Steps between C-alpha positions, in 0.01 A plus 500: 500500500700789634521870407830415325325270250395639163136390483303539177142615558228609254603863567878466483787360704510543877847547646619660824170675564459638149276400213687541172309501170634238260440322171490124459504261208258543210398138562391582856595285798564131430523183704639321191761742363667402173739668258336766288162516679559857625381402848638590842551175694328428831738411781742616763801613305822646633715779372830341404673781315506863401630624166545862388626712211810683634500728195152627599460475878716485812546165669171456692638258763836351588390157374379629160688375193554711187332417168745521212452493123561123484241404765200289398237275663432160343140419412583198285327196650738267312818647646671396824528870594121552477382771742853606588716804446721439194735710291577562135584296301189295567333319211171408667183707550553775757398840630741794504549642850654820365203662330464833320192585713524541880297189596808302606714783638434335839390137537419296808544137401265243654556129551202401285604173329861562607768374555380154391284614211236266364480554122186683396395606850584864436806722509608849596242584766649829608393809689576798278384842386162527328435657160214700651238445771283197429694389191540121536828310498597164354461347849720722713390746767572860403503828691553869437866597491481678836324210675739246349798696629334533841455120508857434387633704792304283747488141374768243571591169341232261624223759530176313426271593214158353571263458207161351581209448266315831478127523538 
């Protein structure tokens, strides 16, 4: 591990000498992640993308891509586009990336079960803004708005996100 790895600990995420409070999945940490379990998967993941709402925030990094009204994320285990960014029209089960709340105003996309997604192994493991401190996610890692923006200014494609079993 290096200081440039995001390392999940029982007290938050360590990164570049800081400890940032975070929320994880309501299903805890899992060695056997599957779709809908609400768990944050154990592993060494990499950041592979950054998405942002250009109507709400400035571009956080040169490699960030805008989220538009047609942007979705497939969570349909029966579809070939499972665990991939898709766009309207899309007839399968999906999650809207352009939300009315601020949770997805800035998203760091991880490579969990991507690009060669195994159906049912879990989708959309993102790093995003939390609802409030300690409020669990559906499996993502979430931070305060200010800490998320601080991270976005410092991570690069390929930055490692290390999730080990806690305890």
